[in-house]
N, C-alpha and C positions, 0 to 999 in steps of 0.2 A: 764451591757452594756460592760464593759471592757473585761469580759470573752467571750462574744459573738464575739466581734471584734477580740480577740485573735484567737478563733476557725476559724473564716472566713479567717484570714491571713494564718494560718497553713494549712487549707484545700486548699486554693488557691495555696500556695507554693508547697504542695504535688502534686496537679493536674498539676501544671506547670512542675514539674520535670518529672512526668510520661508521660503526653501527649506532652510536648514540647521537652523533651530530650530522655527519655527511648524508647518510642514508635517509633519515627522517626529513632532512631539509630537501633532498632530491625528490622524495615522494610528495611532500607538501607542495613544492613548486610545480611539479609535473601536474598535480591535480588542479592547482590554481590556474595554470596556463591552458591545459587541454579540457578541463571539466570545471569551469569556474562556478557554475550554478550548483552542481552536485557537491563540490568540495565545501560549499557554504551551507550545505544541508537542504538545499532546494526550498528555502523558506518562502512562503507566499505572503505578500503584504497587500492590505487593502486600507486605504486612508491612513497610511503610515503606521499601521498596526499589523503585527503578524497574526494570520488567521489559520495557519497550518503549514505543513511541509509537504512538498510534492512527492517525497519519497517515503512518507510514513502515513499509513491510513489513520482514520479516525471514525468514531461512531456517529451515525446520523440516525435519529429516531423519528423525526417528523415525517408524516406521509408526503410532504411536499418536496422531500429530498430523496435522491437515489441512495440506497443503502449499500454498504460494502459487505465484504464477507465477515463471518464471525471471527473473533480474535481470542486466542487462548493466552494472550500476554497480559497478565494481571487480572485482578478481580473484575474490573469494569471493561477490560479489553484495551488494546492499543497502548499499553504501558511500555515505553521504551526500556525501562529498567528491568522489566520482566519478560523481555523478548524471548519467546520460545514456542515450539509447537506443543500440542497437547500431549504428545507421546503416548497416546492411548492405542493399544493394539486393536486390530479389527475384531478380535474376539471379546474385547472389553465391553461390558454392558453399559458403562458410562458413555462410551463413544456412541453407542446405539441411542441412548437417551438424549445425548446432545443433538444428534442429527434429527431425531424425532421432534424435539422441542423447537429447533430451528425451522423444520418443515412446517409445523403447526403455525408458527409465527408468520412465516412467509405466506401461507395459504390464507391466514386471517387478514393480513395486510393487503393481499392481492387476490380478492375473491373471484376474479375472472379467469384464473389459471387452474390447471390440473396439477396434481402431484408429479406426473410424468414430465411436466414442463420445467420443473425446477432444476437448474444446473448444479453440478457438484460444488462449485465454488461458493454458492450461497448457503450451503449447509456445513461445509468443512472449513476449519481454520487453515491458514497458510502455514508453511514451515517456520516462518519467523514470528507469526502472529501480528505482524505489522504491515502486511501487504496492502498498498493503497489501490490496487487494481481489481476489477471484476471482468469477467468475460463479456464479450459482445452480447451473447445470449442472456446473461444475467441483467445487463442494462436494458435490453429490449423488453424483457419480461416485466420490468417495473414501470414502463411507460404509462399504461392506463391509470395506475394509482397516482403517479406524479401529475399527469395531465388533469385528472379530476380534482386533485387537491389544489392545484395552481390555476385551474380554469384556463389551461393552455391547450393548443391543438397537439394531438399525438404526432402529427407530421413534423411540427416544429421541433419537438423533443427528439424525434428520430434524426433529424438533420443535425442537431447539436451533438448527439451521440456519435454519429459518423464523422463529424468534424474533429473529434478528439480520438478517433480510433488509432491505436498504436499497433503497428504491424510486428510480427515476430522478428526477433533479432536475426540478422543475416537472411531473413525471409523464411527460415526453417526452424529456428529454435523458439519454442514456446507457442503461444497462440495469440490471436488478436485480443487486445484488452483495452479497457477504458480506465483512466484515473478518476476515481469517484469524487475526490475533492475538486479537481479541475472541472468536472462535469457539473457539479452542484454550483460552483461559482458562475459558470457560464449560463446555467439555467436562471440563477438569480439576476444576472445582468440582462438576459433576454426578457425576463418578466418585467424588469424595471423600464425597459425600452418601450414596452407596449403601451 
């Protein structure tokens, strides 16, 4: 009995050191060395003040900014503590109402487009509810509204969008997309330079 208890204590101690200390330290150091920006949360600073995170979306309501996709995370959206999809089935009337509401909002904000022009990602929340990206089509669709609100040329905005275009991982996984926060920062900077 005493020998068995001793073995259990030793094995527990070894596993505690490996899984509680060595492994977390290894993962943390690997992240810091190979992915320094991501391991620090991708925080973006302007004038020594954090204005957002590259990896977490945020709401933009002003017509002079590009808007991200809807978020099901929290009451106001993009709440990291409530990160989750809506989990509504395709047969759920609430999903239909959410999509209808988002579609109406987009058509009101962008009067030059047709309902068939609206990409899926502008009316459906992402799986995490925190996705900072929109598709290339979603960004291009918003150019007339942003150009009008900022009194900028549409060609200039298009150039900015393409400068931030992220290609699919390994060239095949996912689709081309744009980080909305980075785009809006770039648009602000371009407007300030004019």
